VMD Tcl script that builds the backbone (N, CA, C; Angstrom):
set m [mol new atoms 342]
animate dup $m
set s [atomselect $m all]
$s set {name element resname resid chain x y z} {
  {N N MET 1 A -5.659 -22.143 22.100}
  {CA C MET 1 A -4.860 -22.383 21.211}
  {C C MET 1 A -5.561 -21.357 19.701}
  {N N GLY 2 A -6.560 -22.087 19.501}
  {CA C GLY 2 A -7.463 -21.700 18.568}
  {C C GLY 2 A -8.125 -20.368 18.351}
  {N N GLU 3 A -8.485 -19.376 19.792}
  {CA C GLU 3 A -8.800 -18.394 19.947}
  {C C GLU 3 A -7.502 -17.230 19.629}
  {N N GLU 4 A -6.370 -17.640 20.537}
  {CA C GLU 4 A -4.946 -17.223 20.107}
  {C C GLU 4 A -4.658 -16.762 18.476}
  {N N LYS 5 A -4.592 -18.060 18.057}
  {CA C LYS 5 A -4.510 -17.832 16.727}
  {C C LYS 5 A -5.470 -16.893 15.592}
  {N N ASP 6 A -6.525 -17.256 16.091}
  {CA C ASP 6 A -7.592 -16.326 15.588}
  {C C ASP 6 A -7.398 -14.635 15.534}
  {N N LEU 7 A -7.000 -14.596 17.050}
  {CA C LEU 7 A -6.849 -13.045 17.469}
  {C C LEU 7 A -5.603 -12.330 16.862}
  {N N LEU 8 A -4.454 -13.406 16.734}
  {CA C LEU 8 A -3.260 -12.956 15.904}
  {C C LEU 8 A -3.460 -12.804 14.648}
  {N N SER 9 A -4.147 -13.521 13.760}
  {CA C SER 9 A -4.392 -13.044 12.450}
  {C C SER 9 A -5.064 -11.786 12.518}
  {N N SER 10 A -6.135 -12.122 13.230}
  {CA C SER 10 A -7.088 -10.405 13.279}
  {C C SER 10 A -6.257 -9.520 13.331}
  {N N LEU 11 A -5.411 -9.470 14.130}
  {CA C LEU 11 A -4.313 -7.925 14.363}
  {C C LEU 11 A -3.620 -7.943 13.288}
  {N N LEU 12 A -2.968 -9.057 12.932}
  {CA C LEU 12 A -1.803 -8.752 11.758}
  {C C LEU 12 A -2.733 -8.123 10.548}
  {N N LEU 13 A -4.238 -8.828 10.213}
  {CA C LEU 13 A -4.786 -8.028 9.219}
  {C C LEU 13 A -5.216 -6.351 9.509}
  {N N GLU 14 A -5.250 -6.173 10.540}
  {CA C GLU 14 A -5.556 -4.839 10.838}
  {C C GLU 14 A -4.191 -4.002 10.958}
  {N N LEU 15 A -2.802 -4.720 11.029}
  {CA C LEU 15 A -2.144 -4.003 10.919}
  {C C LEU 15 A -1.311 -3.512 9.840}
  {N N ARG 16 A -1.679 -4.799 8.751}
  {CA C ARG 16 A -1.309 -4.664 7.287}
  {C C ARG 16 A -2.150 -3.779 6.572}
  {N N ARG 17 A -3.820 -3.563 7.034}
  {CA C ARG 17 A -4.592 -2.851 6.297}
  {C C ARG 17 A -3.980 -1.197 6.728}
  {N N GLY 18 A -3.511 -1.023 7.983}
  {CA C GLY 18 A -3.252 0.547 8.171}
  {C C GLY 18 A -1.930 0.549 7.408}
  {N N THR 19 A -0.860 0.020 6.540}
  {CA C THR 19 A -0.255 0.288 6.103}
  {C C THR 19 A 0.104 0.281 4.303}
  {N N GLN 20 A -1.628 -0.612 3.724}
  {CA C GLN 20 A -1.505 -0.527 2.543}
  {C C GLN 20 A -1.336 0.813 1.671}
  {N N THR 21 A -2.099 1.662 2.228}
  {CA C THR 21 A -2.213 2.812 1.257}
  {C C THR 21 A -1.092 3.567 1.025}
  {N N ILE 22 A -0.136 3.482 2.257}
  {CA C ILE 22 A 1.186 4.261 1.726}
  {C C ILE 22 A 2.298 3.456 1.107}
  {N N SER 23 A 1.970 1.996 1.088}
  {CA C SER 23 A 2.619 0.836 0.562}
  {C C SER 23 A 2.563 1.218 -1.248}
  {N N VAL 24 A 0.987 1.086 -1.240}
  {CA C VAL 24 A 0.914 1.454 -2.799}
  {C C VAL 24 A 1.116 2.798 -3.040}
  {N N LEU 25 A 0.876 3.920 -2.696}
  {CA C LEU 25 A 1.312 5.197 -3.392}
  {C C LEU 25 A 2.777 5.053 -3.372}
  {N N SER 26 A 3.459 4.294 -2.522}
  {CA C SER 26 A 4.941 4.362 -2.846}
  {C C SER 26 A 5.490 3.920 -4.287}
  {N N GLN 27 A 4.566 2.707 -4.758}
  {CA C GLN 27 A 5.264 2.284 -6.015}
  {C C GLN 27 A 4.527 2.980 -7.220}
  {N N MET 28 A 3.431 4.027 -6.741}
  {CA C MET 28 A 3.120 4.665 -8.010}
  {C C MET 28 A 3.376 6.063 -8.733}
  {N N LYS 29 A 5.106 6.066 -8.397}
  {CA C LYS 29 A 5.732 7.432 -9.064}
  {C C LYS 29 A 5.292 7.218 -10.881}
  {N N GLU 30 A 5.297 5.971 -11.138}
  {CA C GLU 30 A 5.504 5.454 -12.284}
  {C C GLU 30 A 4.194 4.964 -12.780}
  {N N PRO 31 A 3.442 4.742 -14.052}
  {CA C PRO 31 A 2.452 3.885 -14.252}
  {C C PRO 31 A 2.292 2.316 -14.158}
  {N N LYS 32 A 1.797 2.052 -13.260}
  {CA C LYS 32 A 1.516 0.432 -13.128}
  {C C LYS 32 A 0.245 -0.197 -13.042}
  {N N TYR 33 A -0.166 -1.189 -13.579}
  {CA C TYR 33 A -1.167 -2.089 -13.911}
  {C C TYR 33 A -1.276 -2.613 -12.813}
  {N N GLY 34 A -2.310 -3.087 -12.161}
  {CA C GLY 34 A -2.660 -4.080 -11.101}
  {C C GLY 34 A -1.857 -5.064 -10.614}
  {N N TYR 35 A -1.517 -6.280 -11.641}
  {CA C TYR 35 A -0.895 -7.334 -11.182}
  {C C TYR 35 A 0.621 -6.913 -11.272}
  {N N ALA 36 A 0.989 -5.743 -12.048}
  {CA C ALA 36 A 2.390 -5.438 -11.866}
  {C C ALA 36 A 2.806 -4.833 -10.372}
  {N N LEU 37 A 1.749 -4.377 -9.817}
  {CA C LEU 37 A 1.576 -3.828 -8.624}
  {C C LEU 37 A 1.678 -4.797 -7.514}
  {N N VAL 38 A 0.766 -5.609 -7.748}
  {CA C VAL 38 A 0.992 -6.911 -6.906}
  {C C VAL 38 A 2.432 -7.481 -6.834}
  {N N GLN 39 A 3.027 -7.546 -7.933}
  {CA C GLN 39 A 4.202 -8.160 -7.999}
  {C C GLN 39 A 5.206 -7.555 -7.275}
  {N N SER 40 A 5.255 -5.954 -7.740}
  {CA C SER 40 A 6.328 -5.228 -7.279}
  {C C SER 40 A 6.533 -5.057 -5.556}
  {N N LEU 41 A 5.231 -4.929 -4.851}
  {CA C LEU 41 A 5.120 -4.940 -3.772}
  {C C LEU 41 A 5.517 -6.330 -2.854}
  {N N GLU 42 A 4.895 -7.532 -3.838}
  {CA C GLU 42 A 5.498 -8.746 -3.271}
  {C C GLU 42 A 7.184 -9.012 -2.981}
  {N N GLU 43 A 7.800 -8.738 -4.095}
  {CA C GLU 43 A 9.206 -8.512 -4.239}
  {C C GLU 43 A 9.820 -8.100 -3.307}
  {N N LYS 44 A 9.132 -7.014 -2.928}
  {CA C LYS 44 A 9.763 -5.960 -1.453}
  {C C LYS 44 A 8.956 -6.631 -0.101}
  {N N GLY 45 A 8.569 -7.587 -0.066}
  {CA C GLY 45 A 8.138 -8.078 0.952}
  {C C GLY 45 A 6.592 -7.765 1.324}
  {N N VAL 46 A 5.860 -6.953 1.213}
  {CA C VAL 46 A 4.745 -6.441 1.123}
  {C C VAL 46 A 3.934 -7.249 -0.047}
  {N N ALA 47 A 3.130 -8.402 0.721}
  {CA C ALA 47 A 1.818 -8.958 0.080}
  {C C ALA 47 A 0.490 -8.561 0.235}
  {N N ILE 48 A 0.324 -8.242 -0.850}
  {CA C ILE 48 A -1.375 -7.686 -1.131}
  {C C ILE 48 A -2.164 -8.501 -1.981}
  {N N ASP 49 A -3.049 -8.999 -1.520}
  {CA C ASP 49 A -4.688 -9.726 -1.959}
  {C C ASP 49 A -5.107 -8.899 -3.700}
  {N N PRO 50 A -5.258 -9.379 -4.586}
  {CA C PRO 50 A -5.452 -8.629 -5.584}
  {C C PRO 50 A -7.327 -8.138 -5.169}
  {N N ASN 51 A -7.556 -8.848 -4.591}
  {CA C ASN 51 A -9.162 -8.611 -4.049}
  {C C ASN 51 A -9.001 -7.637 -3.360}
  {N N THR 52 A -8.200 -7.055 -2.247}
  {CA C THR 52 A -7.892 -5.702 -1.478}
  {C C THR 52 A -7.663 -4.651 -2.479}
  {N N LEU 53 A -6.402 -4.852 -3.531}
  {CA C LEU 53 A -5.740 -4.015 -4.207}
  {C C LEU 53 A -6.590 -3.266 -4.866}
  {N N TYR 54 A -7.523 -3.920 -5.977}
  {CA C TYR 54 A -8.214 -2.765 -6.820}
  {C C TYR 54 A -9.064 -2.588 -6.186}
  {N N PRO 55 A -10.170 -2.451 -5.157}
  {CA C PRO 55 A -10.868 -1.387 -4.631}
  {C C PRO 55 A -10.083 -0.318 -3.617}
  {N N LEU 56 A -9.002 -0.706 -3.378}
  {CA C LEU 56 A -8.048 0.205 -2.880}
  {C C LEU 56 A -7.422 1.340 -4.079}
  {N N LEU 57 A -7.198 0.651 -5.101}
  {CA C LEU 57 A -6.730 1.529 -6.181}
  {C C LEU 57 A -7.838 2.724 -6.703}
  {N N ARG 58 A -9.345 2.000 -6.902}
  {CA C ARG 58 A -10.298 2.747 -7.318}
  {C C ARG 58 A -10.656 4.027 -5.926}
  {N N ARG 59 A -10.464 3.434 -4.775}
  {CA C ARG 59 A -10.623 4.637 -3.753}
  {C C ARG 59 A -9.515 5.704 -3.781}
  {N N LEU 60 A -8.242 5.185 -4.142}
  {CA C LEU 60 A -7.177 6.112 -4.083}
  {C C LEU 60 A -7.634 7.317 -5.301}
  {N N GLN 61 A -8.180 6.664 -6.569}
  {CA C GLN 61 A -8.383 7.149 -7.534}
  {C C GLN 61 A -9.295 8.339 -7.200}
  {N N ASN 62 A -10.535 7.733 -6.558}
  {CA C ASN 62 A -11.920 8.858 -6.224}
  {C C ASN 62 A -11.165 10.103 -5.415}
  {N N GLN 63 A -10.084 9.360 -4.569}
  {CA C GLN 63 A -9.757 10.883 -3.445}
  {C C GLN 63 A -8.650 11.572 -4.203}
  {N N GLY 64 A -8.397 11.428 -5.252}
  {CA C GLY 64 A -7.263 12.215 -6.151}
  {C C GLY 64 A -6.257 11.991 -6.211}
  {N N LEU 65 A -5.514 11.093 -5.467}
  {CA C LEU 65 A -4.245 10.291 -5.311}
  {C C LEU 65 A -3.567 9.789 -6.404}
  {N N LEU 66 A -4.296 8.920 -7.099}
  {CA C LEU 66 A -4.315 8.431 -8.314}
  {C C LEU 66 A -4.977 8.974 -9.525}
  {N N GLU 67 A -3.974 8.738 -10.770}
  {CA C GLU 67 A -4.888 8.915 -12.095}
  {C C GLU 67 A -4.838 7.475 -13.060}
  {N N SER 68 A -5.948 7.303 -13.676}
  {CA C SER 68 A -5.825 5.831 -14.747}
  {C C SER 68 A -5.824 6.059 -15.949}
  {N N LYS 69 A -5.315 5.151 -16.956}
  {CA C LYS 69 A -5.723 5.498 -18.090}
  {C C LYS 69 A -5.311 3.947 -18.732}
  {N N TRP 70 A -6.225 3.668 -19.546}
  {CA C TRP 70 A -6.452 2.226 -20.252}
  {C C TRP 70 A -5.435 2.329 -21.653}
  {N N GLU 71 A -4.785 1.214 -21.417}
  {CA C GLU 71 A -3.822 1.126 -22.604}
  {C C GLU 71 A -4.143 -0.210 -23.237}
  {N N THR 72 A -4.234 0.033 -24.733}
  {CA C THR 72 A -5.358 -1.204 -25.409}
  {C C THR 72 A -4.520 -1.380 -26.783}
  {N N SER 73 A -2.938 -0.892 -26.761}
  {CA C SER 73 A -2.195 -1.220 -27.886}
  {C C SER 73 A -1.410 -2.532 -28.081}
  {N N GLY 74 A -1.694 -3.150 -26.842}
  {CA C GLY 74 A -1.180 -4.533 -26.285}
  {C C GLY 74 A -2.094 -5.609 -26.536}
  {N N ALA 75 A -1.597 -6.866 -26.309}
  {CA C ALA 75 A -2.734 -7.974 -26.675}
  {C C ALA 75 A -3.780 -8.153 -25.597}
  {N N LYS 76 A -3.364 -7.369 -24.550}
  {CA C LYS 76 A -4.430 -7.253 -23.325}
  {C C LYS 76 A -4.708 -5.941 -23.056}
  {N N PRO 77 A -6.092 -5.490 -23.005}
  {CA C PRO 77 A -6.273 -3.958 -22.380}
  {C C PRO 77 A -5.873 -3.982 -20.949}
  {N N ARG 78 A -5.029 -3.073 -20.492}
  {CA C ARG 78 A -4.497 -3.000 -19.364}
  {C C ARG 78 A -4.940 -1.386 -18.569}
  {N N LYS 79 A -5.531 -1.302 -17.280}
  {CA C LYS 79 A -5.598 0.205 -16.645}
  {C C LYS 79 A -4.686 0.250 -15.932}
  {N N TYR 80 A -3.878 1.345 -16.250}
  {CA C TYR 80 A -2.403 1.454 -15.583}
  {C C TYR 80 A -3.020 3.118 -14.792}
  {N N TYR 81 A -2.506 3.049 -13.214}
  {CA C TYR 81 A -2.276 3.603 -12.527}
  {C C TYR 81 A -1.211 4.643 -11.756}
  {N N GLN 82 A -1.243 5.754 -11.776}
  {CA C GLN 82 A -0.096 6.574 -11.389}
  {C C GLN 82 A -0.487 7.443 -10.142}
  {N N ARG 83 A 0.324 8.130 -9.190}
  {CA C ARG 83 A 0.120 9.159 -8.621}
  {C C ARG 83 A -0.160 10.532 -9.272}
  {N N THR 84 A -0.936 10.976 -8.791}
  {CA C THR 84 A -1.068 12.730 -9.375}
  {C C THR 84 A -0.126 13.547 -8.374}
  {N N GLU 85 A 0.123 14.605 -8.765}
  {CA C GLU 85 A 0.604 15.762 -8.345}
  {C C GLU 85 A 0.191 15.669 -6.909}
  {N N TYR 86 A -0.989 15.549 -6.753}
  {CA C TYR 86 A -1.811 15.712 -5.369}
  {C C TYR 86 A -1.536 14.510 -4.589}
  {N N GLY 87 A -1.651 13.207 -5.312}
  {CA C GLY 87 A -1.148 11.806 -4.707}
  {C C GLY 87 A 0.289 12.124 -4.133}
  {N N THR 88 A 1.456 12.641 -4.837}
  {CA C THR 88 A 2.533 12.750 -4.600}
  {C C THR 88 A 3.088 13.711 -3.156}
  {N N LYS 89 A 1.901 14.808 -3.115}
  {CA C LYS 89 A 2.334 15.672 -2.018}
  {C C LYS 89 A 1.546 14.956 -0.893}
  {N N ILE 90 A 0.645 14.173 -0.593}
  {CA C ILE 90 A -0.045 13.326 0.124}
  {C C ILE 90 A 0.966 12.272 0.632}
  {N N TYR 91 A 1.704 11.275 -0.534}
  {CA C TYR 91 A 2.118 10.895 -0.058}
  {C C TYR 91 A 3.737 11.181 0.905}
  {N N GLU 92 A 4.281 12.133 0.357}
  {CA C GLU 92 A 5.393 12.540 1.274}
  {C C GLU 92 A 5.097 12.899 2.512}
  {N N GLN 93 A 3.745 13.517 2.698}
  {CA C GLN 93 A 3.410 13.685 4.264}
  {C C GLN 93 A 3.049 12.497 4.852}
  {N N LEU 94 A 2.960 11.675 4.370}
  {CA C LEU 94 A 2.515 10.161 5.002}
  {C C LEU 94 A 3.901 9.815 5.076}
  {N N LYS 95 A 4.370 9.852 4.541}
  {CA C LYS 95 A 5.821 9.400 4.607}
  {C C LYS 95 A 6.744 9.871 5.612}
  {N N THR 96 A 6.718 10.886 5.890}
  {CA C THR 96 A 7.293 11.788 7.188}
  {C C THR 96 A 6.545 11.222 8.287}
  {N N TYR 97 A 5.285 11.106 8.020}
  {CA C TYR 97 A 4.426 10.656 9.517}
  {C C TYR 97 A 4.941 9.366 9.648}
  {N N TRP 98 A 4.866 8.329 8.866}
  {CA C TRP 98 A 5.193 6.819 8.981}
  {C C TRP 98 A 6.849 7.011 9.346}
  {N N GLU 99 A 7.731 7.755 8.696}
  {CA C GLU 99 A 9.127 7.560 9.107}
  {C C GLU 99 A 9.126 7.794 11.097}
  {N N ASN 100 A 8.420 9.273 11.384}
  {CA C ASN 100 A 8.509 9.357 12.565}
  {C C ASN 100 A 7.922 8.359 13.488}
  {N N LEU 101 A 6.700 7.964 13.253}
  {CA C LEU 101 A 5.756 6.723 13.702}
  {C C LEU 101 A 6.728 5.713 14.067}
  {N N SER 102 A 7.480 4.976 12.865}
  {CA C SER 102 A 8.427 3.750 13.044}
  {C C SER 102 A 9.474 4.185 13.849}
  {N N ASP 103 A 10.197 5.185 13.812}
  {CA C ASP 103 A 10.927 5.494 14.691}
  {C C ASP 103 A 10.513 5.303 16.108}
  {N N GLY 104 A 9.495 6.234 16.485}
  {CA C GLY 104 A 8.816 5.961 17.699}
  {C C GLY 104 A 8.686 4.633 18.397}
  {N N ILE 105 A 8.161 3.740 17.571}
  {CA C ILE 105 A 7.495 2.658 17.880}
  {C C ILE 105 A 8.756 1.367 18.224}
  {N N GLY 106 A 9.648 1.897 17.226}
  {CA C GLY 106 A 11.373 1.108 17.258}
  {C C GLY 106 A 12.015 1.483 18.788}
  {N N ARG 107 A 11.788 2.493 19.108}
  {CA C ARG 107 A 12.254 3.330 20.381}
  {C C ARG 107 A 11.311 2.255 20.959}
  {N N LEU 108 A 10.239 2.335 21.313}
  {CA C LEU 108 A 9.348 1.934 22.590}
  {C C LEU 108 A 9.688 0.290 22.362}
  {N N LEU 109 A 9.818 -0.565 21.353}
  {CA C LEU 109 A 10.314 -2.047 21.169}
  {C C LEU 109 A 11.887 -2.324 21.854}
  {N N ARG 110 A 12.555 -1.646 21.481}
  {CA C ARG 110 A 13.819 -1.597 21.822}
  {C C ARG 110 A 13.712 -1.398 23.515}
  {N N GLU 111 A 13.094 -0.128 24.236}
  {CA C GLU 111 A 13.096 -0.304 25.593}
  {C C GLU 111 A 12.445 -1.281 26.262}
  {N N GLU 112 A 11.224 -2.030 25.526}
  {CA C GLU 112 A 10.840 -3.004 26.172}
  {C C GLU 112 A 11.764 -4.281 26.328}
  {N N GLU 113 A 12.878 -4.345 25.493}
  {CA C GLU 113 A 13.732 -5.170 25.601}
  {C C GLU 113 A 14.807 -5.010 26.745}
  {N N THR 114 A 15.029 -4.149 27.147}
  {CA C THR 114 A 16.259 -3.744 28.115}
  {C C THR 114 A 15.841 -3.874 29.587}
}
mol reanalyze $m
mol bondsrecalc $m
mol representation Tube
mol addrep $m
């Protein structure tokens, strides 16, 4: 039973990792700082650990998909991230691919039930 639980946890982690990039990009049309992004994703049923999110944000920025700027006028300085034009182009392509993949997987799962 313990091995099965470990295997399931590992597979679920792998599945979540594969969806994090598109999940984050979907929320970055308007500027958001990290904690607000965590909350926004959680409200929509997509949990992401901050220790996973911040390296992902930096990677997406290094890839040119996000840009960032510091906001220092508030009580606490915050780094805001937003999709770049290139990031929006890539996001739209990922979204189309995801929708097609999701439809196909949905058909496979329904087929298995009949």
